[in-house]
N, C-alpha and C positions, 0 to 999 in steps of 0.2 A: 504494500500500500504506500503510495507516494504522499508527500507532505500535504499537497492540496486536497487529496482525498481524505486524509485524516482530519484536516481543518473543516472540510465539508461535513464529515460525520459529526464533529464537535458542534458545529452550527445546528445540525438537525436535532441533536440531543438537547441542546439549549432551547430550541424552538418547542420541542415536545414538553420540556419542563415548564416553560411559560404557559403553554396551552393547558397543561394539566392543572396548574395553579388557577387558571381562569375557570376551568371546569369545576374545581373545588369551590371557588367563590360563587359559581352559579348553581351549586347544589347538585351537579351532575355525577359527582363521585363522592364517596365517603372519605373522611380524614384517613382512615386506615388504608384504603385503596391508594390514596394520594401518597401517603408515607412509604408504602411498599414500592410503588413505582418510582418515586423520587430516589429511594435508596439504590435501586437498580440503575437508574439514569446516572447517578453520581459515580457508581462503580464503573460504568461504561465510560464516562467522561474521564475519570482518573486513568483508566487503561489507555485511552486515546492520547491524553497528555503525556503519559509515560512513554508511549511509543514514539511520539513526536520528539521528546527530549532525547531518547535513545538515538533516533535518526540524526538529530543535530550533533550529538556527541560523536557519533561515527564520522560524520562529515568534517567536524572540527579537527579530528586527528588524521584526516586523509584516508579514512576507510570508506567502504561502500555503505551508504545508509540503508541499502536494501538488506543488509545483514542483521538489522534490528528486527526483533520479533516481539509480538504482543506477549506480555507476561500474564500469568493467571491473577484473578482478582485477589486471591489469598496473599499473593506476594506484594502486589501494588498497594493494597489497603493496609498492610502492616509495616510500611516504611516508617522509620523514625524521622521526625522533622526537626 
């Protein structure tokens, strides 16, 4: 997946998050449904950002950014900040 494809996916996930929050405000989904989907969206976003950072790091050291690979949610979500 190329950088522009990853950024496109990030934008789609953000748009879905905004739409979900609007649906919650309109009473179309429950708070529990919204929270569950938001958690999933946040995990997907974190994985996308991680992959984009990996690609940039590979590029910065002269390596092929296509060598970057998506990491599992369990790994990405447990990074120490």
